C-alpha positions as CSV (number, residue, x, y, z in Angstrom):
1,M,111.6,89.1,93.1
2,K,109.4,89.4,89.7
3,D,106.2,87.7,91.3
4,H,106.7,90.2,94.3
5,I,106.8,93.2,91.7
6,D,103.6,91.9,89.7
7,T,101.7,91.3,93.3
8,E,102.5,94.9,94.0
9,N,101.3,96.4,90.7
10,L,98.7,94.7,91.1
11,R,97.9,95.8,94.5
12,S,98.3,99.3,93.3
13,T,96.0,98.8,90.6
14,I,92.8,97.8,92.7
15,L,93.7,100.4,95.0
16,N,93.7,102.9,92.1
17,D,90.5,101.7,91.2
18,I,89.0,101.6,94.6
19,Y,90.3,105.1,95.1
20,A,88.9,106.5,91.9
21,G,85.5,104.5,92.5
22,A,85.5,106.6,95.8
23,A,86.2,110.0,94.1
24,A,83.4,108.9,91.7
25,G,80.6,108.9,94.4
26,M,80.9,105.1,95.2
27,G,82.3,105.6,98.6
28,A,81.5,101.7,99.7
29,M,84.3,100.8,97.8
30,L,86.8,102.2,100.2
31,M,85.4,99.3,102.6
32,D,87.8,97.3,100.5
33,E,90.8,99.2,101.3
34,G,92.1,97.6,104.1
35,R,91.6,94.2,102.5
36,V,93.6,95.0,99.6
37,I,96.3,96.6,101.6
38,A,96.8,93.3,103.9
39,A,96.0,90.8,101.3
40,D,98.9,88.0,100.7
41,E,99.4,87.2,96.7
42,K,96.8,84.6,96.8
43,E,93.7,86.5,98.4
44,L,95.0,89.3,96.3
45,H,94.2,87.6,93.2
46,E,90.8,86.7,94.6
47,I,89.9,90.1,94.9
48,A,91.3,90.9,91.5
49,K,88.8,88.5,89.9
50,Q,86.1,89.8,92.0
51,Y,87.1,93.5,90.7
52,G,86.5,91.9,87.0
53,Y,90.6,91.3,86.5
54,E,91.5,88.3,84.3
55,I,94.3,86.8,86.1
């Protein structure tokens, strides 16, 4: 259960970054929204690394 919560927290954090970037004028960040929402745990970790998170 803890892994599921951690994964959803990571998903939420990345989505918050996407929305903040879009609000700051980087609308292209919204292109990753659907990918983050649909990602499984492994893909979400890859996305996090692309966003600069150390996983």
